[in-house]
N, C-alpha and C positions, 0 to 999 in steps of 0.2 A: 266742688263748686267754688268759684272765685268770689270773694267778698270785696266790694268796691268801697272805697272811702271817698272823701271829698278831694283827695289828691289826684290830679289828672296825670297819671304816669303812662309808661309805654303800653301797659296792658290795656288800658282804656282806649288809648290811641289806636292800637291794633284792632280792638273790638269795633271802634267806629268805622275803620276802614273796611272791615268785613261786612258790617251792616250796610254801609253805603254801596259796596260792590253788589251785594245780593239785591238791594232795593232798586238800584239803577238798572240792573238787568231786567227786573220786573217792569220798570217803566218803559224801557226800549222794546220789550216783548209785546206790551199791550198797546202802545200808541203807534198808529199807522200814518195818519195824515201829517203828523208833526215831523216825521222823518222822511217823507216822501221825496221832496226835491228841494234844491237850493237852500241848504242849511248853512248858516254862518255863525261863527262865534266871535264876539267882540271883546275888547278890553273890558275888565270887570265893571268899571264905573262910567263907561260911555252910555249916553242916553239915546242917541240916535245912530242910525246906520243908513247909508245910501247905496242901493243897488244900481249899477250902471247897466242898462238894458240896450242891447244892440237893436237898432231899427232896420228891418229888412227893406230893401229898396229893389226896384226892378228897372231893367233897361232893355231896349230893343236891339235886334241884330244890327240895325243901322247905327245906333249909338255905340255899339261895341266894335264896329268895323274900324280898323286902323288904316290910316293913310300915311305913306312914307313922308317923313320930315314934319308931320303934324302931330302935335301933342293933343290928345283928346281932352274933352272937358272932364273935370273932376266929378265923381259920383257924389250925389247929395245924400250920403249916408252918414249916420252918426249914432249917438247914444242919447237915451232919455234916463232920467233918474227917478227912482221910487224910494222915498224916505220912510224908514221904519222907526217908530217911537216905542221905547221899551215899556213894559208893564210887569210888576212883580207879583208873583203868586206864592202862597204858602199855607200850610195847615199844620197843626200839632195836636197831640193827645197826651193825657196824663196816664201813667202806669203806677199803680200802688204797689207797696212792698209785698202785700199778700198775693196779689195777682202774679207778680214776678216770681215769687218763691213757690207758689202752688202750681204754676203752669209747667207741663212736661216739656214744652218747647222753649226756644229762646224768644221770649216775648218782645224784646227790643227789635230783633230782626223781623219777626212776624208783623209787628206794628208798622215798621218802616216800609216793608214791602207792600203792605195794604195801602198805606198813604200814597206811595208812588203809583200803585195801580189806579187809585182814584184820580191822582193828578194826571195820569195818562189820559183818562177820560176827559178831564177838564181841558187840557191843551188841544185835544182833537176837536172838542166842541168849539173852542175859540177859532180854530182853522175853519171848521164847517160853517160857523156863523159868518165869517169873512167871505167865504166862497158863495154863500147864499145871497149876499148883497149884489151879486152880478145879476142884472136884469136880463130878460129874454128878448129885448128889442135892439139894444145897441151894444151890449157887452159880451154876451155869450149865447150859446144855443142850448135850448132845453127841449127835450122830448118828454111829453107827459104821456102817461099810460093811455093806450088805445089811440094815440096821436090826438088827444084832446087839445083844445085851444088854450087851456090854462089849468093851473093846479085845482082851482075850485070846481072845474068841470069834470075832474077825474071821478069815476065810480069805484065802488069797493072791490070790483072784480077785474079791474084793468091791470092785471099782473104784468111783470116784466117778461119780455120776449127777446129771443136772441136777435131778431131782425132789428131791434132798436139799436143794438150795439154794432151790427154790421153797418147800419146807416150812419151812426156816429163816426165810425172809423173812416168811412168814405168822405164824410163832410170835413173832418179834420185834415185828411190828406189833401183834399181839393183846395184847402186854404193854405197849403204848404206849411202846416204846423209841424215844427220839429218834434220827432219822437224822443222818448226817454230810452236810451240804449237801443232796444230793438222793437219798440212798439209804444202805443199809448197805454196808459195805466188807468184801470177802473177800480175805484175803491168802493166796495159794496158791502152792505149788511149781509150776514149769513142767511137771513130769511129771503132776501132778494136772490142770492146764489141758489138757494133751494128751489125757488120758482123757475130759475133758468135751467137747472139740471133736470128738472122733472117736467119740463114743458112738453106737452103732447105733440108729436109730429114735428118737432123742431130739429134744427141742425146742430144741436149741442153735441152730437156725436163727433163733431169736429173739435171738441174741447181737448186741448193737449195739456197733459199734466206737467206742472213745473218740474217734477222729479225726473221727467224724461227729456228735458232740454238737452240738446246735443252741443250747443255752444256754451262757452264759459261766461254766460250772462250774469249780471248781478241780480240775484233773486231777492225781492223785497220781503220783509217780514210779513208773513201771512199770505204770500203769493200762492195761489192755487194752480194756475195754469194760464193757457192762452187760447183765445178764440177770435176769429176774424181780425187777427193782428193786434188784439187788445189783451194786455196782461191783467188778470183779475187778482185783486188783493182783497181778502176777507177782513172786515173790520167791524167788530161788535160795537165800537164806539159811535157809529153813525146814529145820530139822533133822529127819530121820526118826527113828522110834522102832522099835527091833527087837522083833518079836513072833514067838513060836514057837507054831504051831498045826498040827501035822503036819510042816510044814517051817518054817524060819526065814526071815522076810522083813521088809521095811521098811513101816511104816505112816506116812503123812504127815498131820500135822494141818493143816487149813485153818482159819484164824482169821477169824471174822465179828465185826465190831465195830460198835457204834452210838456215838452221842455220849457222851463221858465214860466210855468203857469202861476206859481206863487213862490214866495220865499219866506223862510222862517229864520229869525235872528235871535240868538240868546246872548245876553251880556253878563250873565252870572252863571257859573257852573252849577249844575244841579247839586244841591247841598243837603245832606242829612245831619240834623243837629241832635245829638244824644246828651241828655242831662241825667246822669245816674241818680239813683236814690241816695239821698244824703248830700247832694251838691248844692242845696239851697240855703245852707247855713241856718241862721236863726228863723228864716221863713218856713223851714221844715225841721223843727227841733228834734222830732222823733224819727227822722229818716223814713217817712211814710210815702213819699212821692218822688217819682222820676218822670221824665217826659222824652218823647221822640217827636221831632218836627222835620218838615221838609220845606225847601225854598228854592225857587227858580225865578228867572227874569227873562222875558222874551216878548216877541210879538210877531205877527204875520201880516203880510200885505200881498195883494195881487200884483204880479209883475206884468204878465201879458194876458189880458182878458180873453183874447181870441184863442189862447191855448187851453181854455177851460170849456168843458161841456158837461151837461147834467141831464140825467134821466130820472124822472120821478114816477114811482109806481107804488101801489099798495101791495100787500103780500097775502098769500093764501093761508099761511100759518099765523096765528095770532096768540102766542103765548103771553102770559102775564110777565111784563118786563120790569126790571128793578128801577125804572126811572119814569 
């Protein structure tokens, strides 16, 4: 066993790198919405970032017809900007000398991995909260369970159906919404996926597993497969919304996104801070405490509201959830 002193030498530096590598892998494995699309990294201390979004325009065959020696009019196409303002997030825990010495595992690494797992939930919640601000009248389309008129009208048995996703795919395509690689992406809670795969008399037999993709497509973390041209990504971080209609139950939003639906910008590398036992000098005279902390700085903004689609349904399974 290595004994650490207050000297920050190569051994501690290598340990920090190992802890950070393990912890960041846990973060990337757990967060889905955060990594889904349009991710940018800024210089460390920049506070804002501007996405330049290309505005699609249309023209008629007559406008596109060329006449010899006549220069046609310039298309009125251009870019709009969406500005992102950074916010910093972080958490830390204390590790005692007894806990570190008596634990059969590397407690520093375990603590860092758990902190980053929790941070993955936080960043996905931030993205979800932003996407839920899109209303159903002017900014995005929402299908509520059983095609109800609003979230408050949903009943506790209006479970997800495959036809909702077939309709969503058709609507997005009819709007000329660009796809992400080879389809739109649905980020859904495992309980919603369960309802889709066990739907009686449904066409989920058309569900094509990601492991059987024949093309060298980019497979997203948590991607299960494809149905109706929509790629399904399972995400436990999707937060339910409490609804009361006769009884109180949870409704789960499933987020369908096309290209440029939203953008995430980080201006500070995901950082794991390790303070070994004995590093606090006179504030810890008996070498009783160490700590592990994590820190990141990012924000998310909607880039193209029309590239977002949402399906909100309750679920048939209702286990006790940790949130």
